[in-house]
N, C-alpha and C positions, 0 to 999 in steps of 0.2 A: 512354788516350784514352777520351773519352766520345762518345756519339752525340747529335746535335742532333735534337730532335723535328720540326723543320721540314724538314731536308734529308736525313736518314738517312745522313749521312756522318760519318766520324770527325772529331772536333774536340778541340783541347786545352782545358784548363780556362780558360786566359786568353781564348781566342776565345769560349768559351761565356759567360764572365763579361761580356765586351764586348757580346755579343748580348743578354744579360739586362738589362744597364744601359741599352742603347738602347731596349729594349722598355719598361722602366720609365719612361723619359723620355717615350716616345710615349703611354703610358697616362695619365701626369699631364697632358700637353698635351691629350690627347683629352678628359679630364674638364673642363678649363678651356674648351676650344674649344666643347664641346657647350653648356656653360652660357651662353656668349656668343651662339652661333648661335641657340639656342632663344628668345632674347629677341625675335628678328625673324622667324624662319623655322621651319617644321616640320622637325624632325630625322627623317629617314627611316630611316637605317641607319648602322651602323659596318661598314666593309668593309675588304678588303685589296686593294691595287693592286699590279700588277707584281711588284716584288721583296719582297712581303710587308709593304709599308708600310701602316700603319693610316690610314684616311681616314674622314671624316665626310661623309655624303651628306645633303643637306637640300633643301627645296623651298619655293618661293613659288608658290602656285596662286591664280589669279583665275578669273573665270567662264569665259573662253575661252582663257586662256594658262597655261602651266606653265613654270617654270624650275627645273631640277634642277641643284644645284651641289655641288661637292666641295671639301673643304679637307683637306690632309694633317695628320697629327698630329706632324710633325717641327718645325713652326713655329707660333707663337701666332697665333690668329685676330685679325685687325685690321679686320674688316669686308669683306674681299675674298676671293673664292673663287679656287681654283687652276684649276678647269675647270668648264664649265657647258654644258648643253643647253637651248636655248630652243625651245619648241614651242607650237603653237596647236591647239586642238580645232576640227576642221572637221566640222560635222555631228555625228551621234551615233556614227559608227563609225570616224572617222579622226583621228589625231594627226599633225600636219604638223611636221616638224623645220625650224625657221626658221634655226637656226645652232648650231654646236658651237664653243666657244671654249676656249682655255686651253693649258696646258702639254702638249707632245706627247711621245710615246714613254715614258710612265710608267705606262700602263695605266689612266689616269683616264677616258678616253673609253669604254673597255670596261666599267668599273664603272658609269658613268652610263647607258650603253645598257642594261645589265642591269636597272637600276632603272626606266628609262623603259618597258621592256617590262612590268615588274611593275605600274606605274601604269596602263598601257593595259589590262592584264588586270583590274585592280581596278575600272576604270571601264567595263568591257565594250566596250572599243574594239578592233575587229578589225584595223585597219590602222595602221601607222606609215609615213608617206610623207615624201618630201623631194625637193628639186631639186638637181642639180649644175649650177652656173652657170659662166659664163666665168671668173670670178675664181678658181674652184677648179681650173682646169686646170694650174696649176703644181704641183699635188699630187694630180692625179686618180687616179694609180695607187695611191697610199696610201689614198685614199678608197674606191676599188673594193675593195681588200683588206680594209679595215676593215668596210665594210658587208657584204661577202660572208662574212666571219668571223662576223658576227652574224645570218646567215640572211636577209639582204635580197636581193631580186631587184634587180640593178643593170643598168640599160640606159644606155649612154653613146653619144652621137653625137659622135665626134671631129671631124667636119667642121664641125658647127654649134656645137661646144664647149658642149654641154648634156647633161643626163642626168636620169634619174628613179630613185629608190630606193623600193622597196615591201617592207614586212614584213607578212605575213599570218598572223594567229594562228588561222586557221580550220582 
């Protein structure tokens, strides 16, 4: 038996070969995906999501808006992201999350949130805020958990079906 560098568990040679082959495919796709993405957007980072899946994080930034997007490296890039955070700069000290879209339960939102905080720090933005609105209440507990995990103060009014999230880098 051999040990996987990722999991520190015993693995057979066949399982390790399968892991290595999958990683090689992801690396080849990552190279091609970055080339295509960089034609239209700024590539921010290569990161790992959830189950150690490689992802490309990229951004489109305009004067008052920012969209951070993520594409996995298991599929070829065809002009569409797998997950995205859309945000607006509000004044000099606040970034307002307008929407988070995309595939759920893969760790993509956490990767994007980490990079959104990095952008906020790079831009000297102290607060990241957002609203929880009525349409969010079918998954409000998941949102509360997600934002809490990322050090946001989460206030929810269940009677009025609304809420506010605030991250303070102070």
